[in-house]
C-alpha positions in Angstrom: 115.3 -15.7 53.2 116.2 -11.7 53.9 114.6 -9.2 54.2 115.2 -5.1 53.9 113.6 -3.8 57.0 113.9 0.2 57.5 112.5 2.0 59.9 112.1 5.7 60.6 114.5 6.5 62.6 113.5 9.5 64.9 114.7 10.3 68.5 112.4 11.3 71.6 114.3 12.8 74.5 112.4 13.4 77.9 115.6 15.4 78.9 115.4 18.1 76.3 118.8 17.0 74.7 117.9 15.9 71.5 119.6 12.8 70.1 121.0 12.2 66.4 119.9 9.6 64.6 122.1 7.5 62.3 120.3 7.7 59.0 119.7 11.3 57.8 120.5 14.4 58.7 120.0 15.4 62.4 117.8 18.0 61.8 115.1 16.6 60.0 115.0 13.2 61.4 115.2 14.2 65.2 112.2 15.4 67.4 112.4 17.2 70.9 110.2 16.6 73.2 110.7 19.3 76.4 110.1 17.7 79.5 107.1 17.2 81.0 106.3 17.9 84.6 103.6 15.5 86.8 101.0 16.9 88.5 99.4 14.8 90.9 95.7 15.8 91.3 94.9 17.8 94.1 91.8 16.1 95.1 94.4 13.1 95.6 96.3 14.7 97.2 93.5 16.2 99.5 92.3 13.1 100.7 95.7 11.6 101.5 96.4 14.5 103.4 93.0 13.8 104.9 93.4 10.1 105.7 96.6 10.6 107.7 95.0 13.7 109.7 92.0 11.3 110.6 94.1 8.1 111.6 96.5 10.5 113.5 92.7 11.5 115.3 91.8 8.0 116.2 95.0 6.7 117.5 95.0 9.9 119.8 91.4 8.8 121.2 92.2 5.4 121.3 95.3 6.4 123.6 93.1 8.5 125.7 90.4 5.9 126.1 90.1 2.4 126.1 87.5 1.9 123.5 86.6 -2.5 123.4 86.6 -4.2 119.9 82.7 -4.0 118.9 81.8 -6.5 116.1 77.6 -7.7 114.8 76.7 -9.9 117.4 78.0 -8.7 120.5 75.8 -7.1 123.3 76.9 -4.3 124.8 76.1 -1.9 127.7 77.2 1.8 126.9 77.2 4.8 129.6 75.7 7.8 127.9 76.3 11.6 128.2 72.7 13.1 127.1 73.5 16.9 126.7 70.2 17.6 126.1 69.4 15.6 129.7 71.8 18.2 131.8 74.4 15.9 131.4 72.9 13.0 133.1 74.0 9.8 132.2 72.0 6.8 131.0 72.4 3.5 130.7 71.8 1.0 127.2 71.6 -1.8 126.6 71.2 -4.0 123.3 72.6 -6.1 120.7 75.2 -4.3 118.2 73.2 -5.4 114.4 76.0 -3.3 111.9 79.2 -1.3 112.8 80.6 1.3 109.9 84.2 1.7 109.9 85.1 5.2 108.4 87.9 6.6 110.9 86.8 9.1 113.4 83.5 8.9 112.4 82.9 5.0 112.5 79.5 4.2 114.3 77.9 1.6 115.3 74.1 0.7 115.6 72.4 -0.7 118.3 68.7 -2.6 118.5 67.4 -2.8 122.0 63.5 -3.2 123.4 62.0 -0.7 125.1 58.6 -0.9 126.7 58.2 -3.8 124.4 58.9 -2.0 120.9 62.1 -2.6 119.3 64.5 0.9 119.6 67.5 1.1 117.1 70.2 3.5 117.9 73.5 4.5 116.3 75.8 6.2 118.1 79.3 7.3 117.0 82.2 5.0 118.6 84.8 7.9 119.4 82.4 10.5 120.5 83.2 11.6 124.1 79.6 11.2 125.2 80.3 7.9 125.2 81.4 7.8 128.8 82.0 3.6 129.3 81.3 0.5 126.4 81.2 -2.6 128.4 81.0 -5.9 125.9 78.6 -8.3 128.3 77.9 -11.4 126.0 79.7 -11.9 122.8 77.4 -13.9 120.0 78.7 -15.5 116.9 76.7 -14.7 113.8 77.7 -15.2 110.1 76.9 -11.8 108.8 78.3 -8.0 109.3 74.8 -6.3 108.9 72.0 -8.1 111.4 69.0 -6.7 110.2 66.9 -9.1 109.7 66.6 -9.1 113.6 64.4 -6.4 113.2 62.2 -9.3 112.2 62.6 -11.0 115.2 60.9 -9.6 118.2 62.6 -12.5 120.0 65.8 -12.0 119.3 65.8 -9.4 121.6 63.7 -10.6 124.8 66.2 -11.9 126.7 69.0 -8.9 126.7 
């Protein structure tokens, strides 16, 4: 069984040159399509540039200071320089309950007891006000965010 199929012979070109078809007259069958110039969206380009700048800034800070790996469940001791208190250094010790990775804007949240009341503090990881970060102990946890420790008072009394 033999089928005679006839296809319309339109020729598309992205280079601006027209390719002539084999059937009919070349002027009526071929369509010339001009070459399209592609532009990237400017917001995507700006985001990419900012990611590169952010990575370079993080690398620069990590070469200047030794910043240990901080994970939820770690018990850390910080020496924080408080600008409002005449640049005095205060020592803060507590359990890391959360970490937010956002390049240079990465933060971690510490929960501790102050006068029998649970207090949470959020610190920027690459802040120049953090003089020293020392990991005192490492507790194994199965969650990325330990917000359930807010309800447990006894979890913080040992530290």
